[in-house]
All heavy atoms as TSV, in Angstrom:
chain	resi	resn	atom	element	x	y	z
A	1	MET	N	N	-31.157	69.229	26.358
A	1	MET	CA	C	-29.927	69.998	26.266
A	1	MET	C	C	-28.816	69.108	25.713
A	1	MET	O	O	-28.676	67.967	26.099
A	1	MET	CB	C	-29.550	70.518	27.656
A	1	MET	CG	C	-28.262	71.302	27.651
A	1	MET	SD	S	-27.778	71.929	29.283
A	1	MET	CE	C	-28.986	73.207	29.479
A	2	ALA	N	N	-28.043	69.673	24.827
A	2	ALA	CA	C	-26.959	68.926	24.197
A	2	ALA	C	C	-25.813	68.709	25.179
A	2	ALA	O	O	-25.571	69.520	26.062
A	2	ALA	CB	C	-26.444	69.677	22.971
A	3	THR	N	N	-25.131	67.605	25.000
A	3	THR	CA	C	-23.941	67.298	25.781
A	3	THR	C	C	-22.759	67.227	24.823
A	3	THR	O	O	-22.816	66.552	23.800
A	3	THR	CB	C	-24.098	65.950	26.505
A	3	THR	OG1	O	-25.236	66.038	27.361
A	3	THR	CG2	C	-22.879	65.633	27.331
A	4	TRP	N	N	-21.702	67.932	25.152
A	4	TRP	CA	C	-20.483	67.968	24.339
A	4	TRP	C	C	-19.437	67.094	25.006
A	4	TRP	O	O	-19.177	67.231	26.204
A	4	TRP	CB	C	-19.988	69.404	24.219
A	4	TRP	CG	C	-20.960	70.279	23.509
A	4	TRP	CD1	C	-22.074	70.869	24.038
A	4	TRP	CD2	C	-20.937	70.639	22.133
A	4	TRP	NE1	N	-22.735	71.568	23.074
A	4	TRP	CE2	C	-22.064	71.458	21.891
A	4	TRP	CE3	C	-20.074	70.351	21.082
A	4	TRP	CZ2	C	-22.339	71.978	20.636
A	4	TRP	CZ3	C	-20.347	70.886	19.833
A	4	TRP	CH2	C	-21.465	71.683	19.622
A	5	THR	N	N	-18.835	66.185	24.249
A	5	THR	CA	C	-17.836	65.269	24.797
A	5	THR	C	C	-16.664	65.135	23.839
A	5	THR	O	O	-16.789	65.351	22.626
A	5	THR	CB	C	-18.433	63.869	25.043
A	5	THR	OG1	O	-19.000	63.386	23.829
A	5	THR	CG2	C	-19.494	63.899	26.132
A	6	TRP	N	N	-15.535	64.763	24.395
A	6	TRP	CA	C	-14.326	64.493	23.603
A	6	TRP	C	C	-14.100	62.993	23.500
A	6	TRP	O	O	-14.341	62.258	24.460
A	6	TRP	CB	C	-13.100	65.116	24.283
A	6	TRP	CG	C	-13.092	66.610	24.248
A	6	TRP	CD1	C	-13.346	67.451	25.300
A	6	TRP	CD2	C	-12.808	67.442	23.129
A	6	TRP	NE1	N	-13.249	68.745	24.890
A	6	TRP	CE2	C	-12.913	68.780	23.565
A	6	TRP	CE3	C	-12.481	67.192	21.800
A	6	TRP	CZ2	C	-12.701	69.859	22.718
A	6	TRP	CZ3	C	-12.266	68.274	20.957
A	6	TRP	CH2	C	-12.378	69.587	21.408
A	7	ARG	N	N	-13.619	62.558	22.355
A	7	ARG	CA	C	-13.116	61.192	22.173
A	7	ARG	C	C	-11.605	61.339	22.018
A	7	ARG	O	O	-11.127	62.142	21.211
A	7	ARG	CB	C	-13.725	60.550	20.919
A	7	ARG	CG	C	-13.108	59.194	20.592
A	7	ARG	CD	C	-13.654	58.651	19.275
A	7	ARG	NE	N	-12.761	57.668	18.704
A	7	ARG	CZ	C	-12.949	56.356	18.756
A	7	ARG	NH1	N	-14.012	55.877	19.364
A	7	ARG	NH2	N	-12.090	55.537	18.203
A	8	PHE	N	N	-10.862	60.550	22.771
A	8	PHE	CA	C	-9.397	60.617	22.775
A	8	PHE	C	C	-8.860	59.424	22.014
A	8	PHE	O	O	-9.291	58.289	22.240
A	8	PHE	CB	C	-8.888	60.626	24.219
A	8	PHE	CG	C	-9.476	61.764	25.002
A	8	PHE	CD1	C	-10.642	61.593	25.725
A	8	PHE	CD2	C	-8.889	63.007	24.980
A	8	PHE	CE1	C	-11.210	62.643	26.430
A	8	PHE	CE2	C	-9.442	64.073	25.683
A	8	PHE	CZ	C	-10.611	63.893	26.399
A	9	GLU	N	N	-7.899	59.688	21.118
A	9	GLU	CA	C	-7.409	58.640	20.232
A	9	GLU	C	C	-5.892	58.652	20.126
A	9	GLU	O	O	-5.243	59.677	20.332
A	9	GLU	CB	C	-7.976	58.841	18.822
A	9	GLU	CG	C	-9.481	58.810	18.746
A	9	GLU	CD	C	-10.016	59.086	17.352
A	9	GLU	OE1	O	-9.262	59.574	16.486
A	9	GLU	OE2	O	-11.197	58.811	17.141
A	10	LYS	N	N	-5.362	57.481	19.770
A	10	LYS	CA	C	-3.971	57.369	19.335
A	10	LYS	C	C	-3.890	57.910	17.905
A	10	LYS	O	O	-4.919	58.172	17.277
A	10	LYS	CB	C	-3.515	55.900	19.355
A	10	LYS	CG	C	-3.543	55.279	20.729
A	10	LYS	CD	C	-2.394	55.809	21.539
A	10	LYS	CE	C	-2.253	55.029	22.843
A	10	LYS	NZ	N	-1.187	55.571	23.651
A	11	ALA	N	N	-2.703	58.037	17.358
A	11	ALA	CA	C	-2.538	58.570	16.008
A	11	ALA	C	C	-3.254	57.732	14.956
A	11	ALA	O	O	-3.682	58.256	13.928
A	11	ALA	CB	C	-1.052	58.687	15.667
A	12	ASP	N	N	-3.418	56.425	15.223
A	12	ASP	CA	C	-4.080	55.550	14.250
A	12	ASP	C	C	-5.603	55.557	14.372
A	12	ASP	O	O	-6.299	54.830	13.669
A	12	ASP	CB	C	-3.549	54.122	14.369
A	12	ASP	CG	C	-3.870	53.467	15.709
A	12	ASP	OD1	O	-4.545	54.094	16.561
A	12	ASP	OD2	O	-3.432	52.326	15.916
A	13	GLY	N	N	-6.146	56.376	15.271
A	13	GLY	CA	C	-7.590	56.469	15.440
A	13	GLY	C	C	-8.175	55.541	16.488
A	13	GLY	O	O	-9.373	55.583	16.757
A	14	ALA	N	N	-7.340	54.713	17.098
A	14	ALA	CA	C	-7.826	53.811	18.150
A	14	ALA	C	C	-8.138	54.623	19.403
A	14	ALA	O	O	-7.345	55.463	19.823
A	14	ALA	CB	C	-6.772	52.753	18.466
A	15	GLU	N	N	-9.288	54.375	20.002
A	15	GLU	CA	C	-9.676	55.111	21.198
A	15	GLU	C	C	-8.750	54.755	22.356
A	15	GLU	O	O	-8.303	53.626	22.497
A	15	GLU	CB	C	-11.130	54.800	21.563
A	15	GLU	CG	C	-11.666	55.696	22.657
A	15	GLU	CD	C	-13.168	55.603	22.821
A	15	GLU	OE1	O	-13.803	54.701	22.245
A	15	GLU	OE2	O	-13.708	56.441	23.556
A	16	THR	N	N	-8.451	55.754	23.183
A	16	THR	CA	C	-7.583	55.563	24.336
A	16	THR	C	C	-8.179	56.291	25.536
A	16	THR	O	O	-8.943	57.243	25.370
A	16	THR	CB	C	-6.148	56.053	24.050
A	16	THR	OG1	O	-5.302	55.691	25.134
A	16	THR	CG2	C	-6.080	57.550	23.831
A	17	GLN	N	N	-7.840	55.829	26.721
A	17	GLN	CA	C	-8.305	56.490	27.941
A	17	GLN	C	C	-7.490	57.767	28.154
A	17	GLN	O	O	-6.259	57.747	28.043
A	17	GLN	CB	C	-8.126	55.567	29.145
A	17	GLN	CG	C	-9.157	54.466	29.218
A	17	GLN	CD	C	-10.565	55.028	29.381
A	17	GLN	OE1	O	-11.389	54.912	28.489
A	17	GLN	NE2	N	-10.831	55.651	30.498
A	18	PRO	N	N	-8.140	58.874	28.479
A	18	PRO	CA	C	-7.401	60.123	28.704
A	18	PRO	C	C	-6.693	60.117	30.063
A	18	PRO	O	O	-7.163	59.509	31.022
A	18	PRO	CB	C	-8.504	61.185	28.675
A	18	PRO	CG	C	-9.732	60.457	29.124
A	18	PRO	CD	C	-9.584	59.055	28.581
A	19	ALA	N	N	-5.570	60.818	30.124
A	19	ALA	CA	C	-4.822	60.949	31.376
A	19	ALA	C	C	-5.573	61.844	32.363
A	19	ALA	O	O	-5.398	61.718	33.568
A	19	ALA	CB	C	-3.439	61.527	31.096
A	20	VAL	N	N	-6.394	62.740	31.846
A	20	VAL	CA	C	-7.224	63.619	32.664
A	20	VAL	C	C	-8.664	63.329	32.263
A	20	VAL	O	O	-9.024	63.451	31.093
A	20	VAL	CB	C	-6.899	65.110	32.406
A	20	VAL	CG1	C	-7.784	66.011	33.257
A	20	VAL	CG2	C	-5.429	65.394	32.653
A	21	GLU	N	N	-9.485	62.931	33.231
A	21	GLU	CA	C	-10.873	62.568	32.920
A	21	GLU	C	C	-11.711	63.830	32.715
A	21	GLU	O	O	-11.804	64.672	33.593
A	21	GLU	CB	C	-11.454	61.730	34.062
A	21	GLU	CG	C	-12.724	61.027	33.707
A	21	GLU	CD	C	-12.571	60.016	32.568
A	21	GLU	OE1	O	-11.563	59.302	32.515
A	21	GLU	OE2	O	-13.495	59.956	31.743
A	22	PRO	N	N	-12.306	63.983	31.529
A	22	PRO	CA	C	-13.110	65.175	31.271
A	22	PRO	C	C	-14.510	65.035	31.863
A	22	PRO	O	O	-14.965	63.935	32.168
A	22	PRO	CB	C	-13.190	65.209	29.747
A	22	PRO	CG	C	-13.146	63.768	29.361
A	22	PRO	CD	C	-12.222	63.113	30.364
A	23	GLU	N	N	-15.157	66.164	31.984
A	23	GLU	CA	C	-16.558	66.168	32.378
A	23	GLU	C	C	-17.403	66.157	31.105
A	23	GLU	O	O	-16.848	66.155	30.004
A	23	GLU	CB	C	-16.844	67.417	33.211
A	23	GLU	CG	C	-16.460	68.708	32.490
A	23	GLU	CD	C	-16.445	69.920	33.405
A	23	GLU	OE1	O	-15.406	70.195	34.005
A	23	GLU	OE2	O	-17.499	70.577	33.490
A	24	GLU	N	N	-18.710	66.160	31.260
A	24	GLU	CA	C	-19.582	66.377	30.112
A	24	GLU	C	C	-19.887	67.864	30.100
A	24	GLU	O	O	-20.224	68.444	31.133
A	24	GLU	CB	C	-20.856	65.554	30.235
A	24	GLU	CG	C	-20.605	64.079	30.055
A	24	GLU	CD	C	-21.889	63.263	30.046
A	24	GLU	OE1	O	-22.946	63.777	30.467
A	24	GLU	OE2	O	-21.824	62.109	29.624
A	25	PHE	N	N	-19.757	68.472	28.948
A	25	PHE	CA	C	-19.882	69.916	28.834
A	25	PHE	C	C	-21.238	70.293	28.247
A	25	PHE	O	O	-21.794	69.560	27.434
A	25	PHE	CB	C	-18.748	70.452	27.944
A	25	PHE	CG	C	-17.386	70.056	28.436
A	25	PHE	CD1	C	-16.737	68.960	27.881
A	25	PHE	CD2	C	-16.771	70.745	29.462
A	25	PHE	CE1	C	-15.488	68.567	28.342
A	25	PHE	CE2	C	-15.521	70.359	29.928
A	25	PHE	CZ	C	-14.872	69.270	29.370
A	26	THR	N	N	-21.739	71.466	28.638
A	26	THR	CA	C	-23.042	71.910	28.146
A	26	THR	C	C	-22.924	72.838	26.939
A	26	THR	O	O	-23.926	73.121	26.287
A	26	THR	CB	C	-23.847	72.618	29.255
A	26	THR	OG1	O	-23.069	73.699	29.778
A	26	THR	CG2	C	-24.183	71.644	30.387
A	27	THR	N	N	-21.697	73.309	26.639
A	27	THR	CA	C	-21.493	74.150	25.448
A	27	THR	C	C	-20.202	73.735	24.748
A	27	THR	O	O	-19.278	73.191	25.370
A	27	THR	CB	C	-21.381	75.650	25.793
A	27	THR	OG1	O	-20.149	75.874	26.507
A	27	THR	CG2	C	-22.565	76.137	26.614
A	28	GLN	N	N	-20.139	74.033	23.472
A	28	GLN	CA	C	-18.926	73.752	22.701
A	28	GLN	C	C	-17.759	74.569	23.252
A	28	GLN	O	O	-16.643	74.076	23.373
A	28	GLN	CB	C	-19.158	74.069	21.225
A	28	GLN	CG	C	-17.958	73.765	20.356
A	28	GLN	CD	C	-18.233	73.961	18.869
A	28	GLN	OE1	O	-19.372	74.165	18.448
A	28	GLN	NE2	N	-17.198	73.888	18.064
A	29	GLY	N	N	-18.024	75.813	23.602
A	29	GLY	CA	C	-16.969	76.678	24.142
A	29	GLY	C	C	-16.360	76.134	25.425
A	29	GLY	O	O	-15.148	76.198	25.615
A	30	ASP	N	N	-17.202	75.600	26.306
A	30	ASP	CA	C	-16.685	75.007	27.549
A	30	ASP	C	C	-15.798	73.810	27.248
A	30	ASP	O	O	-14.741	73.627	27.858
A	30	ASP	CB	C	-17.830	74.584	28.467
A	30	ASP	CG	C	-18.537	75.759	29.120
A	30	ASP	OD1	O	-18.015	76.898	29.063
A	30	ASP	OD2	O	-19.626	75.537	29.676
A	31	ALA	N	N	-16.232	72.968	26.304
A	31	ALA	CA	C	-15.444	71.793	25.932
A	31	ALA	C	C	-14.096	72.207	25.344
A	31	ALA	O	O	-13.053	71.644	25.683
A	31	ALA	CB	C	-16.216	70.935	24.933
A	32	GLU	N	N	-14.107	73.204	24.475
A	32	GLU	CA	C	-12.863	73.648	23.843
A	32	GLU	C	C	-11.942	74.340	24.849
A	32	GLU	O	O	-10.723	74.177	24.790
A	32	GLU	CB	C	-13.187	74.549	22.662
A	32	GLU	CG	C	-13.821	73.759	21.521
A	32	GLU	CD	C	-14.382	74.623	20.410
A	32	GLU	OE1	O	-14.679	75.811	20.644
A	32	GLU	OE2	O	-14.542	74.086	19.297
A	33	SER	N	N	-12.516	75.095	25.778
A	33	SER	CA	C	-11.695	75.734	26.819
A	33	SER	C	C	-11.010	74.692	27.689
A	33	SER	O	O	-9.828	74.828	28.031
A	33	SER	CB	C	-12.561	76.647	27.693
A	33	SER	OG	O	-13.012	77.754	26.951
A	34	TRP	N	N	-11.755	73.637	28.050
A	34	TRP	CA	C	-11.184	72.558	28.850
A	34	TRP	C	C	-10.003	71.918	28.123
A	34	TRP	O	O	-8.941	71.701	28.705
A	34	TRP	CB	C	-12.263	71.514	29.167
A	34	TRP	CG	C	-11.742	70.392	29.996
A	34	TRP	CD1	C	-11.696	70.326	31.353
A	34	TRP	CD2	C	-11.175	69.169	29.517
A	34	TRP	NE1	N	-11.134	69.136	31.747
A	34	TRP	CE2	C	-10.803	68.404	30.635
A	34	TRP	CE3	C	-10.949	68.635	28.246
A	34	TRP	CZ2	C	-10.214	67.150	30.527
A	34	TRP	CZ3	C	-10.357	67.394	28.134
A	34	TRP	CH2	C	-9.999	66.664	29.271
A	35	LEU	N	N	-10.201	71.643	26.835
A	35	LEU	CA	C	-9.114	71.025	26.063
A	35	LEU	C	C	-7.901	71.953	26.006
A	35	LEU	O	O	-6.762	71.493	26.108
A	35	LEU	CB	C	-9.585	70.674	24.649
A	35	LEU	CG	C	-8.571	69.887	23.834
A	35	LEU	CD1	C	-8.361	68.495	24.424
A	35	LEU	CD2	C	-9.012	69.776	22.384
A	36	GLY	N	N	-8.152	73.247	25.880
A	36	GLY	CA	C	-7.057	74.216	25.864
A	36	GLY	C	C	-6.246	74.204	27.147
A	36	GLY	O	O	-5.039	74.444	27.137
A	37	GLU	N	N	-6.889	73.892	28.257
A	37	GLU	CA	C	-6.197	73.826	29.541
A	37	GLU	C	C	-5.452	72.513	29.746
A	37	GLU	O	O	-4.431	72.475	30.441
A	37	GLU	CB	C	-7.204	73.993	30.681
A	37	GLU	CG	C	-7.787	75.384	30.783
A	37	GLU	CD	C	-8.759	75.509	31.935
A	37	GLU	OE1	O	-8.508	74.906	33.000
A	37	GLU	OE2	O	-9.778	76.205	31.759
A	38	TYR	N	N	-5.967	71.424	29.195
A	38	TYR	CA	C	-5.451	70.085	29.543
A	38	TYR	C	C	-4.771	69.330	28.406
A	38	TYR	O	O	-4.413	68.173	28.585
A	38	TYR	CB	C	-6.598	69.230	30.115
A	38	TYR	CG	C	-7.068	69.723	31.449
A	38	TYR	CD1	C	-8.252	70.444	31.555
A	38	TYR	CD2	C	-6.333	69.499	32.603
A	38	TYR	CE1	C	-8.688	70.925	32.777
A	38	TYR	CE2	C	-6.756	69.972	33.835
A	38	TYR	CZ	C	-7.929	70.682	33.912
A	38	TYR	OH	O	-8.352	71.156	35.131
A	39	TRP	N	N	-4.538	69.972	27.256
A	39	TRP	CA	C	-3.985	69.218	26.137
A	39	TRP	C	C	-2.589	68.670	26.434
A	39	TRP	O	O	-2.242	67.577	25.992
A	39	TRP	CB	C	-3.999	70.034	24.838
A	39	TRP	CG	C	-3.054	71.201	24.811
A	39	TRP	CD1	C	-3.317	72.486	25.179
A	39	TRP	CD2	C	-1.682	71.177	24.398
A	39	TRP	NE1	N	-2.195	73.264	25.038
A	39	TRP	CE2	C	-1.177	72.491	24.547
A	39	TRP	CE3	C	-0.835	70.187	23.919
A	39	TRP	CZ2	C	0.138	72.830	24.235
A	39	TRP	CZ3	C	0.484	70.528	23.604
A	39	TRP	CH2	C	0.948	71.836	23.766
A	40	LYS	N	N	-1.772	69.390	27.208
A	40	LYS	CA	C	-0.412	68.896	27.490
A	40	LYS	C	C	-0.427	67.603	28.295
A	40	LYS	O	O	0.225	66.633	27.900
A	40	LYS	CB	C	0.421	69.974	28.189
A	40	LYS	CG	C	0.856	71.082	27.259
A	40	LYS	CD	C	1.722	72.079	27.982
A	40	LYS	CE	C	2.135	73.201	27.045
A	40	LYS	NZ	N	2.976	74.202	27.733
A	41	PRO	N	N	-1.148	67.525	29.423
A	41	PRO	CA	C	-1.179	66.245	30.146
A	41	PRO	C	C	-1.885	65.144	29.348
A	41	PRO	O	O	-1.533	63.965	29.475
A	41	PRO	CB	C	-1.902	66.549	31.451
A	41	PRO	CG	C	-2.517	67.889	31.300
A	41	PRO	CD	C	-1.790	68.593	30.204
A	42	LEU	N	N	-2.852	65.509	28.521
A	42	LEU	CA	C	-3.507	64.497	27.682
A	42	LEU	C	C	-2.508	63.908	26.698
A	42	LEU	O	O	-2.425	62.691	26.524
A	42	LEU	CB	C	-4.697	65.113	26.933
A	42	LEU	CG	C	-5.885	65.493	27.807
A	42	LEU	CD1	C	-6.841	66.396	27.040
A	42	LEU	CD2	C	-6.602	64.250	28.313
A	43	LEU	N	N	-1.730	64.776	26.045
A	43	LEU	CA	C	-0.717	64.320	25.097
A	43	LEU	C	C	0.353	63.489	25.806
A	43	LEU	O	O	0.719	62.410	25.344
A	43	LEU	CB	C	-0.084	65.521	24.385
A	43	LEU	CG	C	0.991	65.224	23.347
A	43	LEU	CD1	C	0.455	64.354	22.219
A	43	LEU	CD2	C	1.555	66.523	22.778
A	44	ALA	N	N	0.817	63.953	26.954
A	44	ALA	CA	C	1.826	63.211	27.722
A	44	ALA	C	C	1.289	61.849	28.162
A	44	ALA	O	O	2.051	60.894	28.292
A	44	ALA	CB	C	2.265	64.026	28.935
A	45	GLY	N	N	-0.022	61.752	28.358
A	45	GLY	CA	C	-0.632	60.505	28.796
A	45	GLY	C	C	-0.974	59.546	27.676
A	45	GLY	O	O	-1.524	58.481	27.929
A	46	GLY	N	N	-0.687	59.929	26.435
A	46	GLY	CA	C	-0.864	58.998	25.325
A	46	GLY	C	C	-1.944	59.332	24.320
A	46	GLY	O	O	-2.033	58.684	23.289
A	47	ALA	N	N	-2.768	60.341	24.583
A	47	ALA	CA	C	-3.764	60.754	23.584
A	47	ALA	C	C	-3.055	61.639	22.566
A	47	ALA	O	O	-2.379	62.598	22.939
A	47	ALA	CB	C	-4.902	61.520	24.241
A	48	GLU	N	N	-3.176	61.289	21.288
A	48	GLU	CA	C	-2.490	62.055	20.256
A	48	GLU	C	C	-3.426	62.923	19.433
A	48	GLU	O	O	-2.984	63.877	18.791
A	48	GLU	CB	C	-1.711	61.109	19.349
A	48	GLU	CG	C	-0.622	60.372	20.118
A	48	GLU	CD	C	0.105	59.361	19.264
A	48	GLU	OE1	O	0.892	59.782	18.407
A	48	GLU	OE2	O	-0.146	58.151	19.452
A	49	GLN	N	N	-4.716	62.576	19.444
A	49	GLN	CA	C	-5.694	63.373	18.710
A	49	GLN	C	C	-7.048	63.245	19.396
A	49	GLN	O	O	-7.251	62.347	20.204
A	49	GLN	CB	C	-5.787	62.937	17.244
A	49	GLN	CG	C	-6.249	61.503	17.048
A	49	GLN	CD	C	-6.120	61.053	15.608
A	49	GLN	OE1	O	-5.263	61.527	14.864
A	49	GLN	NE2	N	-6.983	60.143	15.190
A	50	VAL	N	N	-7.936	64.197	19.067
A	50	VAL	CA	C	-9.264	64.216	19.682
A	50	VAL	C	C	-10.329	64.468	18.624
A	50	VAL	O	O	-10.048	64.998	17.549
A	50	VAL	CB	C	-9.367	65.309	20.774
A	50	VAL	CG1	C	-8.457	65.001	21.944
A	50	VAL	CG2	C	-9.079	66.694	20.213
A	51	ARG	N	N	-11.549	64.074	18.973
A	51	ARG	CA	C	-12.740	64.379	18.183
A	51	ARG	C	C	-13.770	64.961	19.136
A	51	ARG	O	O	-13.921	64.468	20.250
A	51	ARG	CB	C	-13.316	63.114	17.538
A	51	ARG	CG	C	-12.401	62.459	16.537
A	51	ARG	CD	C	-13.008	61.156	16.014
A	51	ARG	NE	N	-12.037	60.413	15.246
A	51	ARG	CZ	C	-11.887	60.524	13.914
A	51	ARG	NH1	N	-12.667	61.322	13.231
A	51	ARG	NH2	N	-10.975	59.818	13.287
A	52	LEU	N	N	-14.481	65.981	18.677
A	52	LEU	CA	C	-15.516	66.603	19.491
A	52	LEU	C	C	-16.890	66.150	19.006
A	52	LEU	O	O	-17.161	66.165	17.802
A	52	LEU	CB	C	-15.426	68.132	19.406
A	52	LEU	CG	C	-16.447	68.901	20.252
A	52	LEU	CD1	C	-16.261	68.628	21.742
A	52	LEU	CD2	C	-16.356	70.389	19.967
A	53	PHE	N	N	-17.729	65.756	19.957
A	53	PHE	CA	C	-19.086	65.294	19.654
A	53	PHE	C	C	-20.111	66.159	20.378
A	53	PHE	O	O	-19.902	66.549	21.528
A	53	PHE	CB	C	-19.282	63.842	20.115
A	53	PHE	CG	C	-18.556	62.844	19.272
A	53	PHE	CD1	C	-17.216	62.564	19.502
A	53	PHE	CD2	C	-19.206	62.186	18.240
A	53	PHE	CE1	C	-16.541	61.643	18.718
A	53	PHE	CE2	C	-18.545	61.267	17.456
A	53	PHE	CZ	C	-17.207	60.988	17.692
A	54	GLU	N	N	-21.208	66.433	19.680
A	54	GLU	CA	C	-22.402	66.997	20.297
A	54	GLU	C	C	-23.401	65.865	20.341
A	54	GLU	O	O	-23.891	65.425	19.296
A	54	GLU	CB	C	-22.956	68.170	19.493
A	54	GLU	CG	C	-24.207	68.767	20.121
A	54	GLU	CD	C	-24.795	69.896	19.300
A	54	GLU	OE1	O	-24.389	70.093	18.139
A	54	GLU	OE2	O	-25.691	70.576	19.809
A	55	ASP	N	N	-23.659	65.350	21.529
A	55	ASP	CA	C	-24.424	64.121	21.705
A	55	ASP	C	C	-23.733	63.027	20.873
A	55	ASP	O	O	-22.569	62.769	21.103
A	55	ASP	CB	C	-25.897	64.318	21.368
A	55	ASP	CG	C	-26.576	65.291	22.340
A	55	ASP	OD1	O	-26.213	65.275	23.532
A	55	ASP	OD2	O	-27.444	66.060	21.908
A	56	ALA	N	N	-24.393	62.435	19.888
A	56	ALA	CA	C	-23.780	61.367	19.092
A	56	ALA	C	C	-23.214	61.872	17.768
A	56	ALA	O	O	-22.667	61.092	16.988
A	56	ALA	CB	C	-24.805	60.273	18.829
A	57	THR	N	N	-23.311	63.175	17.509
A	57	THR	CA	C	-22.877	63.738	16.228
A	57	THR	C	C	-21.450	64.270	16.328
A	57	THR	O	O	-21.160	65.121	17.178
A	57	THR	CB	C	-23.809	64.882	15.797
A	57	THR	OG1	O	-25.145	64.386	15.746
A	57	THR	CG2	C	-23.411	65.441	14.446
A	58	GLU	N	N	-20.572	63.787	15.444
A	58	GLU	CA	C	-19.206	64.301	15.422
A	58	GLU	C	C	-19.209	65.699	14.819
A	58	GLU	O	O	-19.703	65.910	13.717
A	58	GLU	CB	C	-18.292	63.383	14.610
A	58	GLU	CG	C	-16.852	63.823	14.649
A	58	GLU	CD	C	-15.904	62.866	13.955
A	58	GLU	OE1	O	-16.116	61.636	14.024
A	58	GLU	OE2	O	-14.946	63.356	13.335
A	59	ILE	N	N	-18.665	66.658	15.542
A	59	ILE	CA	C	-18.607	68.043	15.089
A	59	ILE	C	C	-17.324	68.289	14.303
A	59	ILE	O	O	-17.348	68.874	13.236
A	59	ILE	CB	C	-18.711	69.024	16.284
A	59	ILE	CG1	C	-20.003	68.778	17.058
A	59	ILE	CG2	C	-18.601	70.473	15.826
A	59	ILE	CD1	C	-21.279	68.884	16.242
A	60	TYR	N	N	-16.198	67.845	14.849
A	60	TYR	CA	C	-14.949	67.907	14.088
A	60	TYR	C	C	-13.935	66.932	14.669
A	60	TYR	O	O	-14.069	66.454	15.778
A	60	TYR	CB	C	-14.373	69.318	13.996
A	60	TYR	CG	C	-14.007	69.982	15.310
A	60	TYR	CD1	C	-12.841	69.661	15.997
A	60	TYR	CD2	C	-14.806	70.986	15.830
A	60	TYR	CE1	C	-12.505	70.287	17.165
A	60	TYR	CE2	C	-14.471	71.630	17.009
A	60	TYR	CZ	C	-13.315	71.273	17.665
A	60	TYR	OH	O	-12.976	71.916	18.833
A	61	GLY	N	N	-12.935	66.695	13.854
A	61	GLY	CA	C	-11.868	65.789	14.248
A	61	GLY	C	C	-11.523	64.875	13.091
A	61	GLY	O	O	-12.248	64.864	12.100
A	62	PRO	N	N	-10.446	64.188	13.180
A	62	PRO	CA	C	-9.519	64.243	14.305
A	62	PRO	C	C	-8.696	65.535	14.290
A	62	PRO	O	O	-8.357	66.056	13.231
A	62	PRO	CB	C	-8.633	63.028	14.091
A	62	PRO	CG	C	-8.638	62.807	12.610
A	62	PRO	CD	C	-10.011	63.245	12.155
A	63	MET	N	N	-8.414	66.020	15.488
A	63	MET	CA	C	-7.574	67.198	15.668
A	63	MET	C	C	-6.359	66.752	16.483
A	63	MET	O	O	-6.495	66.233	17.593
A	63	MET	CB	C	-8.343	68.293	16.411
A	63	MET	CG	C	-7.504	69.531	16.652
A	63	MET	SD	S	-8.435	70.881	17.419
A	63	MET	CE	C	-8.699	70.215	19.062
A	64	SER	N	N	-5.189	66.946	15.910
A	64	SER	CA	C	-3.957	66.507	16.562
A	64	SER	C	C	-3.640	67.376	17.774
A	64	SER	O	O	-3.742	68.599	17.718
A	64	SER	CB	C	-2.797	66.578	15.574
A	64	SER	OG	O	-1.578	66.285	16.232
A	65	LEU	N	N	-3.243	66.748	18.857
A	65	LEU	CA	C	-2.740	67.483	20.016
A	65	LEU	C	C	-1.271	67.855	19.814
A	65	LEU	O	O	-0.777	68.787	20.419
A	65	LEU	CB	C	-2.904	66.655	21.291
A	65	LEU	CG	C	-4.350	66.355	21.693
A	65	LEU	CD1	C	-4.383	65.460	22.929
A	65	LEU	CD2	C	-5.144	67.618	21.919
A	66	LYS	N	N	-0.598	67.153	18.943
A	66	LYS	CA	C	0.815	67.432	18.676
A	66	LYS	C	C	0.981	68.755	17.951
A	66	LYS	O	O	1.972	69.438	18.125
A	66	LYS	CB	C	1.440	66.297	17.866
A	66	LYS	CG	C	1.598	65.036	18.677
A	66	LYS	CD	C	2.301	63.982	17.885
A	66	LYS	CE	C	2.552	62.762	18.757
A	66	LYS	NZ	N	3.355	61.771	18.070
A	67	ALA	N	N	0.002	69.137	17.140
A	67	ALA	CA	C	0.086	70.411	16.419
A	67	ALA	C	C	0.169	71.572	17.399
A	67	ALA	O	O	0.897	72.539	17.181
A	67	ALA	CB	C	-1.110	70.574	15.493
A	68	ALA	N	N	-0.548	71.481	18.520
A	68	ALA	CA	C	-0.500	72.543	19.531
A	68	ALA	C	C	0.883	72.610	20.167
A	68	ALA	O	O	1.383	73.688	20.453
A	68	ALA	CB	C	-1.567	72.289	20.594
A	69	GLU	N	N	1.513	71.466	20.340
A	69	GLU	CA	C	2.845	71.409	20.950
A	69	GLU	C	C	3.879	72.071	20.044
A	69	GLU	O	O	4.797	72.732	20.509
A	69	GLU	CB	C	3.219	69.943	21.196
A	69	GLU	CG	C	4.551	69.756	21.858
A	69	GLU	CD	C	4.848	68.287	22.102
A	69	GLU	OE1	O	4.726	67.473	21.178
A	69	GLU	OE2	O	5.206	67.977	23.245
A	70	GLU	N	N	3.719	71.930	18.733
A	70	GLU	CA	C	4.688	72.448	17.773
A	70	GLU	C	C	4.477	73.913	17.484
A	70	GLU	O	O	5.348	74.578	16.942
A	70	GLU	CB	C	4.601	71.646	16.476
A	70	GLU	CG	C	5.005	70.196	16.680
A	70	GLU	CD	C	4.585	69.280	15.536
A	70	GLU	OE1	O	4.002	69.779	14.558
A	70	GLU	OE2	O	4.828	68.072	15.629
A	71	ALA	N	N	3.322	74.463	17.838
A	71	ALA	CA	C	2.998	75.863	17.532
A	71	ALA	C	C	3.760	76.819	18.421
A	71	ALA	O	O	4.282	76.483	19.445
A	71	ALA	CB	C	1.500	76.095	17.682
C-alpha cells in the first residue's frame, strides 16, 4: 500500500520541521484534506511551501502555502 507524505520547505527549498506533525496518509485525498486543515499553523510555524510524495515519488510541488493565505 502506498504511503502519502508531505515535505515542508522554506521558500528557498530547504527542508524545515513542520509546526504540526503530520501522519502518514493512505490516500492522496487524506493528505490533501489534512493540509487544508493545517496550512495556517504550518505557515505560521515557518513552512512556506510543500511537496507531496507517494512513497519516494514526488507527485507535485513545490506548492506555496502563502498563495492560500492571499486567496
